[in-house]
N, C-alpha and C positions, 0 to 999 in steps of 0.2 A: 441414568434413569432408574436403575435398580435401587439405588440408595434412596432416591426420592419416593419411590413406591413403598419401600420398606418403612420409611418414616410415616407416610400416609396410612399404611396398614396398622402400624403401631398405634397411631392416634385413634383409628377406628376400633381396633381390638380392645383398647382400654375402656371403651364405652359399652362393650358387650358384657353380659353376665355368663361367661363360659364356666361350666362346672365340670367336674371329673366325668369322663365318658362312662356310660353304663356298661358298654362293651369296649374293649381296647380298640383303638384306631391305628391303622397302619400309616406310618410316616411315608410320605411321598418322596422325601429327600433321602430315603434309604437308611434312616437312623433307627429303624426297628419299630417298636410298638409304643404308642402314646397312651399312657394310663391316667395322666393327671392334667387338670385344666392348664397349668402353667406350660406343660409340654405342647398342648394343642395351641395355646396362644403363641408360643415361640415358633411353632411350625407355620402358622398363618402369617406372622410378621415377616418371617424370613423366606417365604415362598418364592419371591422374585430374585433374591440374592444368592440362593443356594442352587447348585445344579440339580436337575431332576434325575432321579434314579428310579423311575417308575418300574422298569423291568426288574431291577434288583429287589425292589420292594415286593413285587409279585412273587418272585422266586423265594424270598425270605418267608412269606406267608405260606407258600406251598410246602416248604421244608418243615413247617410247623403244623402241617395237617389241614390247613385251610383249603377247601375245595370249592366253596361257593363265593362268588364275587358279585357285588351289586353296583351297577352304574346308575346314578341319579342325574337326570338332566335331559335336555333335548338330544335326539339322535342316538346312535349306538356306535360311534366311532371308537370309543374306549373299549367297548365290549369286543369289537373286532380285533383290536390290538391285544387285549388280554388273551383271546382265543389263539392268536398267533404265538404269543409267548408261552402260554400254558394250554396246549390243545385239550387236555383232559378236564379243564375247569368247567364248572357249572356257572354260567353267567346270566344274571338277571338284570334286564334294563328297565328302568322306571322312567318313563318319558314325561317328567314334570319338573318344574322349578319350585312348586309349592311344597314347603317342608312338611306340612301336616299330611298332605296326600302321600308324599314319599314315605313318611314313617308308617302310615296306615298300611301301605302296600308291603313294606318290609316286614311289619308285624304279621301280615297274612302269609307272606312267603315262608317265614320261619316259625310259624305257630306250632308246628310239629315238634320243635326242639325243646319246648317247655316241659 
């Protein structure tokens, strides 16, 4: 099933116009930071075939000074998990699946950092 999903995701990802992220993204598979479109595409395509290293990814970010984490989507289960792994983290939950709404809220959350 994992290989079938990987192939399906590869087909989908090739239809998207993924560009280099404006801010580095954290690899969920524990491979560090994603700075380029090709890395993001690879991460998306392989997300079902690579083991999840979510806790390792969070700890990696923490050791590099990242203290704020944003969860986008319904519910707050990931926020609870992040708090368990990194009790001192500031966690922001954005309860939406709409990308425009999510980005507007993220901009508002971090407007002070400009």
